[in-house]
C-alpha positions in Angstrom: 123.4 42.2 100.6 121.6 45.6 101.0 117.8 45.5 100.8 115.7 49.1 99.5 117.0 51.2 96.7 120.0 52.6 96.0 120.2 56.1 94.6 121.0 54.2 91.1 118.4 52.5 91.2 115.4 55.5 91.9 117.1 57.3 89.0 116.5 54.2 86.7 112.8 54.5 88.1 112.3 58.1 87.7 114.4 57.9 84.2 111.8 55.2 83.2 108.6 57.4 84.3 110.0 60.0 82.6 109.9 57.9 78.8 106.7 56.3 79.5 104.6 59.8 80.6 107.0 61.1 77.0 105.7 58.5 74.9 101.9 58.9 75.8 101.7 61.9 76.1 103.4 62.6 72.6 100.8 59.6 71.0 97.9 62.0 72.4 99.0 64.7 70.8 99.2 63.2 67.7 95.7 61.6 68.0 94.7 65.2 68.3 96.8 66.5 65.5 95.2 63.8 63.4 91.7 64.6 63.8 91.5 68.1 63.5 92.9 67.6 59.9 89.8 65.6 59.0 87.9 67.7 60.4 88.8 70.5 58.3 86.1 71.7 55.7 86.8 71.9 51.9 87.2 75.7 51.1 86.7 77.5 47.6 89.6 79.8 47.9 89.1 81.5 44.0 86.0 81.2 41.7 86.3 83.4 38.9 85.4 83.6 35.0 87.8 84.7 32.8 88.2 84.0 28.5 91.0 81.2 29.1 92.8 79.4 31.3 96.8 79.2 30.4 99.1 77.2 32.6 96.6 76.2 35.3 95.5 79.8 35.9 92.7 82.0 34.5 92.9 84.8 31.5 90.8 87.4 30.7 89.1 87.7 33.9 86.7 90.1 34.1 82.9 90.8 35.8 81.9 92.1 32.0 82.5 90.5 28.3 81.2 91.4 24.6 78.6 89.8 22.9 81.3 88.7 20.4 82.8 86.6 23.5 82.1 82.9 22.5 82.8 80.8 25.9 83.9 81.6 29.1 85.5 79.4 31.5 84.5 79.6 35.1 88.4 78.5 36.9 88.3 77.5 40.8 90.8 76.5 43.5 90.0 74.3 46.4 91.7 73.8 49.6 92.0 71.2 52.7 89.9 68.7 50.1 89.4 66.0 53.0 88.4 63.3 50.5 88.4 62.4 46.4 85.0 64.1 45.4 82.6 65.3 42.2 81.7 69.0 42.0 78.9 70.8 39.9 79.1 73.6 38.1 75.9 75.3 37.4 75.1 78.2 34.7 72.5 80.2 34.5 71.8 83.1 31.7 68.7 85.4 34.2 67.2 82.1 36.6 67.1 80.4 33.5 69.2 77.3 33.6 72.0 77.0 31.0 73.7 73.9 31.6 75.8 72.0 34.1 79.5 70.4 34.4 81.0 68.0 36.5 84.0 68.4 37.7 86.4 66.3 39.7 88.7 67.2 43.2 91.1 65.3 44.7 92.0 64.6 48.3 94.9 67.0 48.8 96.1 70.5 50.2 95.1 72.2 46.1 93.3 71.5 43.2 92.6 73.3 40.4 90.2 72.9 38.0 88.3 74.4 35.5 85.3 74.2 32.7 83.9 76.3 29.8 80.2 77.7 28.3 79.7 78.5 25.4 77.5 81.5 25.2 75.5 81.5 22.1 75.5 85.2 22.0 73.0 85.5 24.8 73.3 88.7 26.6 72.6 89.5 30.2 72.8 88.7 33.4 75.4 85.8 34.2 76.3 83.4 37.2 77.9 80.3 38.0 77.3 78.3 40.9 79.9 75.3 42.7 77.7 72.4 44.1 78.5 69.4 46.7 77.4 66.6 45.2 74.7 67.1 48.1 73.3 70.1 46.6 75.0 72.1 48.9 76.1 76.0 47.3 80.0 76.7 47.7 80.4 79.5 45.8 78.8 81.5 43.0 80.7 83.7 40.4 78.3 86.5 38.1 79.3 88.0 35.1 77.0 90.1 32.3 77.5 89.6 28.8 76.9 93.0 26.7 
């Protein structure tokens, strides 16, 4: 009987060490990638005001609307939504609050939603803000009714 390692035994040990190290490096990489995706903040990539929404896309997008426009739509697109959440659209005519609308966005890579506001013939500078449930303003759009 021969004592010690044979060439074949050494190859088996090296192969086993290589496989174990590959598995642990792969697991570590997966943990790191998962953490970075969870840490991403939601972004409002598009927020526009228009006269309608058709096939989930805004229509009549403008910065100025005639006074006879009955209502305008605020359309927004969010990306990298880490969890289901509720956002609030706050509408202002000048500095006067004119109402708010709650909008839900769902966890995922992209979500589009919209709400409308009856203008009631109120002329002047308007704005609409999108806020988190904590009150942080994510983005705003300004428009004018003439």
